[in-house]
C-alpha positions in Angstrom: 20.6 89.9 -83.9 22.6 93.1 -84.1 19.6 95.2 -84.9 18.0 94.3 -81.5 20.9 95.8 -79.6 20.1 99.5 -80.0 16.8 100.9 -78.8 15.1 104.3 -78.6 11.8 104.7 -76.7 9.7 107.6 -75.7 7.8 109.8 -78.1 8.1 113.5 -78.0 10.4 113.5 -75.0 13.9 112.2 -75.4 15.4 109.3 -77.2 16.5 106.9 -74.5 19.0 104.2 -75.3 19.2 100.7 -73.8 20.8 97.4 -74.4 19.1 94.0 -74.4 22.2 92.4 -72.9 25.2 93.3 -70.9 28.1 94.2 -73.1 31.8 95.0 -72.6 33.5 98.0 -74.0 36.5 97.1 -76.1 39.1 99.1 -78.0 39.6 96.8 -80.9 36.6 94.4 -81.5 37.9 93.6 -85.0 41.1 92.2 -83.5 39.1 90.1 -81.2 36.4 89.1 -83.7 37.7 88.2 -87.1 34.1 88.0 -88.3 33.3 91.5 -89.5 29.7 91.2 -88.6 30.5 90.4 -85.0 33.1 93.1 -84.9 30.5 95.6 -86.1 28.1 94.4 -83.4 30.7 94.9 -80.8 31.4 98.5 -82.0 27.6 99.2 -82.0 27.3 97.8 -78.4 30.2 99.9 -77.2 29.0 103.0 -79.1 25.6 102.6 -77.4 27.2 102.6 -74.0 29.1 105.7 -74.9 25.8 107.4 -76.0 24.2 106.4 -72.6 27.1 108.1 -70.9 27.0 111.1 -73.2 30.6 110.4 -74.2 30.0 111.7 -77.7 33.5 111.8 -79.0 33.9 108.1 -78.1 30.5 107.3 -79.5 31.3 109.0 -82.8 34.7 107.2 -83.1 33.2 103.8 -82.3 30.0 104.0 -84.4 31.9 105.4 -87.4 34.3 102.4 -87.1 31.2 100.1 -87.1 30.0 101.9 -90.3 33.4 101.4 -92.0 33.1 97.6 -91.3 29.3 97.2 -92.2 28.0 100.3 -93.9 24.8 98.6 -95.0 23.9 97.0 -91.7 20.6 98.5 -90.5 21.5 98.4 -86.8 24.7 100.4 -87.5 22.7 103.0 -89.4 20.1 103.1 -86.7 22.8 103.7 -84.1 24.3 106.5 -86.1 20.9 108.1 -86.6 20.4 108.1 -82.8 23.9 109.6 -82.4 23.2 112.4 -84.8 19.8 113.0 -83.1 21.6 113.7 -79.9 23.9 116.0 -81.7 21.1 117.8 -83.4 22.2 117.2 -87.0 18.9 116.8 -88.8 20.2 115.9 -92.2 22.4 113.1 -90.8 19.6 111.8 -88.7 17.3 111.4 -91.7 20.1 110.0 -93.8 20.9 107.2 -91.5 17.4 106.3 -90.5 16.5 106.1 -94.2 19.5 103.9 -94.8 18.5 101.6 -92.0 15.0 101.3 -93.3 16.1 100.9 -96.9 18.3 98.0 -95.8 15.5 96.4 -93.8 12.0 97.9 -94.2 10.8 95.5 -91.5 13.1 97.0 -88.9 10.2 98.3 -86.7 12.5 99.4 -83.8 14.3 101.8 -86.1 11.0 102.9 -87.7 9.6 103.7 -84.2 12.8 105.6 -83.4 12.4 107.5 -86.6 8.8 108.4 -85.8 9.9 109.6 -82.3 12.4 111.9 -84.0 9.9 113.2 -86.5 7.5 113.9 -83.7 10.1 116.0 -81.9 10.6 118.0 -85.1 6.9 118.7 -85.3 6.3 116.5 -88.4 3.3 114.7 -86.9 1.8 113.5 -90.2 5.0 111.8 -91.3 5.4 110.3 -87.8 1.9 108.9 -88.1 2.8 107.3 -91.4 5.8 105.6 -89.9 3.9 104.4 -86.8 1.0 103.1 -88.9 3.6 100.7 -90.4 5.1 99.7 -87.0 1.7 98.7 -85.5 1.1 96.3 -88.3 4.3 94.4 -87.4 2.9 91.6 -85.2 6.5 90.4 -84.5 7.4 93.7 -82.9 7.5 93.2 -79.1 6.6 96.8 -78.3 3.6 97.4 -80.5 1.8 98.8 -77.5 4.3 101.6 -77.4 3.9 102.3 -81.1 0.1 102.5 -80.6 0.5 104.9 -77.7 2.9 107.0 -79.7 0.4 106.9 -82.6 -2.3 108.2 -80.2 -0.1 111.1 -79.1 0.6 112.0 -82.7 -3.2 112.0 -83.5 -3.8 114.3 -80.5 -1.3 116.8 -82.0 -3.2 116.8 -85.3 -6.5 117.2 -83.6 -7.9 113.8 -84.5 -9.2 112.8 -81.1 -11.3 109.9 -82.4 -8.3 108.3 -84.0 -6.3 109.0 -80.9 -8.8 107.2 -78.7 -8.7 104.2 -81.0 -4.9 104.1 -80.8 -4.8 104.4 -77.0 -7.5 101.7 -76.7 -5.4 99.3 -78.8 -2.3 100.2 -76.7 -4.2 99.3 -73.6 -5.5 96.1 -75.1 -1.9 95.0 -75.6 -0.7 96.4 -72.2 -3.3 97.6 -69.7 -0.7 99.3 -67.5 0.2 102.3 -69.6 -0.1 105.5 -67.6 0.0 107.8 -70.6 -2.7 106.0 -72.4 -4.9 105.7 -69.3 -4.7 109.4 -68.6 -5.3 110.4 -72.2 -8.4 108.1 -72.3 -9.6 109.6 -69.0 -9.3 113.1 -70.5 -11.0 112.1 -73.8 -13.8 110.3 -71.9 -14.4 113.4 -69.8 -14.5 115.6 -72.9 -17.0 113.2 -74.5 -19.3 113.4 -71.4 -18.7 109.8 -70.4 -17.9 110.6 -66.8 -18.1 107.1 -65.4 -15.6 105.8 -68.0 -13.4 108.7 -67.3 -13.5 107.8 -63.6 -12.5 104.2 -64.4 -9.6 105.2 -66.5 -8.4 107.7 -63.9 -8.7 105.0 -61.1 -6.6 102.6 -63.1 -4.0 105.4 -63.7 -3.8 106.2 -60.0 -3.2 102.5 -59.2 0.0 102.4 -61.1 1.4 105.9 -61.4 2.5 108.7 -59.1 0.4 111.9 -58.8 0.8 114.4 -61.5 -0.7 117.9 -61.9 -2.7 116.9 -64.9 -4.1 113.8 -63.2 -5.2 115.9 -60.1 -6.7 118.7 -62.2 -8.6 116.1 -64.2 -9.8 114.5 -61.0 -11.0 117.9 -59.7 -13.0 118.6 -62.9 -14.4 115.1 -62.8 -15.5 115.2 -59.2 -17.1 118.5 -59.6 -19.5 116.7 -62.0 -19.8 113.4 -60.1 -20.2 115.2 -56.7 -17.9 113.2 -54.4 -16.9 116.0 -52.1 -14.3 113.9 -50.2 -12.5 113.0 -53.4 -12.8 116.5 -54.7 -11.2 117.9 -51.5 -8.4 115.3 -51.7 -7.6 116.2 -55.3 -7.7 119.9 -54.5 -5.4 119.6 -51.5 -2.9 117.4 -53.4 -2.7 119.8 -56.3 -2.2 122.8 -54.0 0.5 121.0 -51.8 2.3 119.0 -54.5 2.2 121.3 -57.5 1.6 124.9 -56.5 3.6 126.2 -59.4 1.9 124.2 -62.1 -0.2 125.4 -64.9 -2.9 123.1 -63.7 -3.0 124.7 -60.3 -3.2 128.1 -62.0 -6.2 126.8 -64.0 -7.8 125.5 -60.9 -7.4 128.8 -59.0 -8.9 130.6 -62.0 -12.1 128.6 -61.6 -12.6 129.4 -57.9 
């Protein structure tokens, strides 16, 4: 379906675009596809490629052509919302996301994109509302991402219990999520469940590269658990790999 062709993933960072299939740029899809729906799809595909390449003038021209052909198509409106998000035009972003979701309330991919945008704007409560609908869509193939995003939103609102629940659901659906694993390690440490924190941290370290936050968490954990070799390893790695990080400054302040 056309709506499956444009994605945005990653909450609170950047909207990243991807295609589910290889596509070919074309100057005149309507001439090649007498079917308007197929022509609109071709324009959306080409427009998405332009967005990936940051060719914003070409993306604007191509996506607006898609809109002229199929103004009510949810995928067209989703693509335009992503375009305007990259352009920083808030009113247009909201307009086109709402058009996409009005045309198809079950378009979870667009709703997750909308939640990511709301998160970036600091509207965590509204992002949570959108994500709560996404996670109920059992047909959506990336529910684990929506749960992880939901957990991040709950952290920003200070609801750590709800965040832990969301991260756990994400890990039930996909156990190899570095963000959820590290967040659960942090939450477990804060709750005094040191053994559980160690298990989450170990799983994180098996699938992800070292990060300053992971190393600082490991230092704090091993200061409690008392494994001097692991503690020294974490300390050395934080010093050598991330000497300019906030985590290293926090570590130095505790010496």
